[in-house]
C-alpha positions in Angstrom: 87.2 112.9 82.3 83.7 112.1 83.6 80.3 110.7 82.7 79.5 113.9 80.6 82.7 113.2 78.6 84.6 116.3 79.6 88.3 116.7 80.4 90.9 119.1 81.6 94.5 120.0 80.8 97.0 122.1 82.7 98.4 123.7 79.5 96.9 125.9 76.8 95.2 123.9 74.1 94.3 124.8 70.5 90.7 125.1 69.4 91.1 122.6 66.6 93.5 119.7 65.9 94.2 117.9 62.6 96.1 114.7 61.8 99.7 115.3 60.9 99.8 112.0 59.0 98.1 108.6 58.8 99.4 105.2 57.7 97.4 102.1 56.9 99.1 98.9 58.0 96.0 96.8 57.3 95.6 94.6 60.4 94.7 94.6 64.1 97.2 96.9 65.8 98.5 97.1 69.4 98.9 100.3 71.3 101.7 102.4 69.7 104.8 103.5 71.6 107.3 106.1 70.6 111.0 106.9 71.2 114.0 108.3 69.3 112.0 109.5 66.4 110.2 106.2 65.8 106.6 105.1 66.5 106.5 101.4 67.0 103.4 99.2 66.8 102.6 95.5 66.5 100.3 94.3 63.7 99.0 91.3 65.6 97.4 89.3 62.7 100.5 89.7 60.5 103.0 88.7 63.2 104.9 91.9 62.4 106.3 94.8 64.4 106.4 98.1 62.5 108.5 101.2 63.1 107.1 104.4 61.5 109.0 107.7 61.2 107.6 110.1 63.8 107.9 113.0 61.4 105.9 111.7 58.4 104.5 108.2 59.3 106.5 106.4 56.6 107.4 102.8 57.5 111.1 102.8 58.6 111.3 99.1 59.0 109.3 96.0 59.8 110.2 92.8 61.7 108.5 89.5 61.2 108.3 87.4 64.4 107.5 83.8 64.8 103.9 84.3 65.9 101.5 87.0 67.1 102.9 89.9 69.0 99.8 90.9 71.1 101.3 93.8 73.0 103.4 96.8 72.1 107.2 96.5 72.4 109.1 98.1 75.3 111.6 100.7 73.9 114.9 101.3 75.7 118.4 102.3 74.9 117.8 102.2 71.1 116.1 98.8 71.3 112.6 97.3 71.0 112.0 94.3 73.3 108.8 92.2 73.1 107.4 88.8 73.8 105.6 86.6 71.2 103.0 83.9 70.9 105.8 81.6 69.7 107.1 81.7 73.3 110.2 83.7 72.5 111.4 87.1 73.5 113.0 89.4 71.0 115.3 92.5 71.1 115.6 94.4 67.8 117.5 97.5 66.9 115.2 100.6 67.0 117.1 102.3 64.2 116.9 99.6 61.5 114.9 96.7 62.9 117.7 94.2 62.8 117.7 91.4 65.4 120.0 92.0 68.3 119.0 89.0 70.6 116.3 86.5 71.2 115.5 83.9 73.9 114.2 80.7 72.3 113.4 77.1 73.4 116.1 75.3 71.4 119.2 76.3 69.5 122.9 77.0 69.9 123.9 79.8 72.2 125.5 82.8 70.6 125.7 86.6 71.0 122.2 86.9 69.4 120.5 83.7 70.7 119.9 82.3 74.2 118.2 78.9 74.4 116.1 77.7 77.4 114.1 74.5 77.0 111.5 75.8 79.5 110.3 78.4 77.0 107.3 76.3 76.1 104.3 78.7 76.1 103.2 81.9 74.4 103.9 85.3 75.8 100.9 87.6 75.1 101.8 90.5 77.4 104.2 93.4 77.2 107.4 93.2 79.3 108.2 95.1 82.5 111.7 96.8 82.4 113.8 97.5 85.5 116.7 99.8 86.0 118.2 97.9 89.0 121.0 100.4 89.8 119.2 103.7 88.8 121.8 104.6 86.2 119.1 105.4 83.6 119.6 102.2 81.7 117.4 99.1 81.8 119.3 96.0 82.8 116.6 93.5 83.7 113.2 92.7 82.3 110.3 90.6 83.7 107.6 88.9 81.7 105.1 86.0 82.2 103.7 83.3 79.9 100.6 81.3 79.5 102.2 78.3 81.2 102.1 80.1 84.5 105.8 81.0 84.5 107.4 84.3 85.4 110.7 85.0 83.5 113.5 87.3 84.2 115.8 88.5 81.4 119.2 89.8 82.6 120.7 92.4 80.3 123.9 93.6 81.8 125.9 96.3 80.0 128.2 94.9 77.3 127.8 92.3 74.7 124.4 90.6 74.3 126.2 87.3 74.6 126.0 87.8 78.3 122.2 88.2 78.4 120.1 85.4 79.9 116.5 84.4 80.3 115.6 82.5 83.5 112.4 81.3 85.1 112.0 82.6 88.6 108.5 81.3 89.5 106.2 78.6 88.2 102.5 78.3 89.2 101.3 76.2 86.2 101.3 72.8 84.5 105.1 72.9 83.8 106.3 73.3 87.4 108.8 70.6 88.4 110.8 69.8 91.5 114.6 69.9 91.8 114.9 66.4 90.2 112.7 67.4 87.3 109.6 65.5 88.3 106.3 67.3 87.6 104.6 68.9 90.7 101.1 68.3 89.1 100.0 71.9 89.5 96.8 73.2 87.9 96.7 74.9 84.5 97.2 78.5 85.7 98.0 81.1 83.1 99.4 84.6 83.0 98.2 87.0 80.2 99.5 90.3 81.5 102.8 91.9 82.6 104.1 91.6 86.2 104.0 94.7 88.4 107.5 95.3 89.8 107.9 97.2 93.1 111.2 98.0 94.8 110.9 97.2 98.5 112.7 96.4 101.7 112.0 93.7 104.4 112.1 94.2 108.1 115.8 93.3 108.2 116.5 96.2 105.8 117.3 93.9 102.9 116.2 95.4 99.5 114.4 93.3 97.0 112.0 93.5 94.0 108.4 92.4 94.6 107.1 90.7 91.5 103.3 90.9 91.6 101.0 89.1 89.2 97.7 87.2 89.2 96.6 84.2 87.1 93.5 83.9 84.9 92.6 82.3 81.6 91.7 85.5 79.5 90.0 83.7 76.6 87.5 82.2 79.0 86.7 85.0 81.5 83.6 83.2 82.8 85.3 79.8 83.3 84.2 78.4 86.7 86.1 76.3 89.2 85.5 72.6 88.8 87.2 69.9 90.9 88.9 67.2 88.9 91.4 66.8 86.1 91.4 67.3 82.4 92.2 64.8 79.7 96.0 65.3 80.3 95.7 64.5 84.0 96.2 68.2 84.9 93.9 69.7 87.6 91.8 72.2 85.5 90.5 74.7 85.8 91.9 75.7 89.2 91.2 78.5 91.7 93.3 81.3 90.3 95.7 83.1 92.6 97.5 86.4 93.1 101.2 86.2 93.8 103.9 88.4 95.4 107.3 86.9 94.7 110.3 88.5 96.4 113.4 88.7 94.2 116.4 89.5 96.4 119.0 88.9 93.6 118.8 92.4 92.2 122.2 92.5 90.5 122.0 91.8 86.8 123.4 88.4 85.8 122.5 86.8 89.2 119.0 85.5 88.7 117.4 83.6 91.7 116.4 79.9 91.8 112.8 79.2 90.6 110.1 79.2 93.2 106.6 77.6 93.2 103.5 78.4 95.2 104.6 75.9 97.9 107.5 78.2 98.7 105.2 81.2 99.4 103.0 82.0 102.4 99.3 81.4 101.9 97.6 84.6 103.2 94.2 83.8 101.8 92.7 83.3 105.2 95.1 85.4 107.2 94.0 88.7 108.7 96.2 91.8 109.2 96.3 91.1 112.9 97.7 87.5 112.4 100.2 88.6 109.7 101.5 91.3 112.1 102.1 88.7 114.8 105.7 87.6 115.0 107.0 84.1 115.2 106.5 82.9 118.8 107.5 79.6 120.5 104.9 76.9 120.2 103.3 78.5 117.1 104.9 76.5 114.3 102.3 77.4 111.7 102.7 81.1 112.3 106.5 80.7 112.2 106.2 79.0 108.8 104.1 81.8 107.4 106.4 84.5 108.8 109.5 82.8 107.3 108.0 82.6 103.9 106.7 86.2 104.0 110.2 87.5 104.8 112.2 85.2 102.5 110.0 84.2 99.5 106.7 86.1 99.3 103.0 85.3 99.5 99.9 84.3 97.5 96.2 85.0 97.8 93.7 82.5 96.3 90.7 83.8 94.5 88.3 81.3 96.1 84.9 82.2 94.6 83.7 79.2 92.5 82.1 81.5 89.9 85.2 82.0 87.9 87.1 84.8 89.9 90.3 85.5 88.1 92.9 88.2 87.2 92.4 89.8 83.7 94.7 92.8 84.0 98.0 93.8 85.7 97.9 95.0 89.3 98.9 98.6 90.3 100.9 99.5 93.4 100.6 103.0 94.9 102.1 104.2 98.2 102.6 100.7 99.5 99.2 99.3 98.6 98.5 97.0 95.6 95.2 97.1 93.8 94.0 94.3 91.6 
């Protein structure tokens, strides 16, 4: 593409194209995704996910969720997986739209339901799937919510009763310590999917880098202001970009939840200081290096004019762009 609206393709193209079919679903639609003969799309205003036959556009099935589904489902192994504004995550059968599994805030655990009382906030983004053992099947999924929490769903092969949904990082108002007391963190929010990058530390240990930045999408020009809101929560905060290291890459073994205090603050660090190893008498640098190796890092978006993340990051050849 370019400014003069031209484009190129590496294969022969027809001179004219016509629509094979069109279907009216009467609502605001997400981006469509396709697999196994189905085209799946979310009708946001109707809280409904539709599957259309790829051949003729006829509605094969529809699934009514508990709230808006703002992003297209992730399709894998005959299933459609998506988050919802009701704070739940759903997995439905791609063939007939029946519910296979969902993670919810309350309920009785079963093969089709996994409760976690920390599922308090909406999930407006699509999910990021991971094939941890490179066998061609997705066995873990990462997603984030508007409470500033990153979640990991473990989907080991076998019955869905073994699937779990676990928070692995919290940077927002719901963050608590080991005893359950609030950490009083600001109201940071995630509106887009995490970027997941396979990596290895200097000791040769493999891990998954979970990369995401915070930002209140409905208020893109919201500026930083010291103080607290009516609920006593510091708001709005300086937003931040995070790199959380998940060393527990075997499905079914999620890590303990981290907070920004566990990560290295690299906002003011330079490449030279970050490359400096831990030396005797330099306790601060040793703390930074330990967190970098074992937990991850964060970078504060310190401009007071509302600097924030409004899209997912992209990692290419060892460099992350955001």
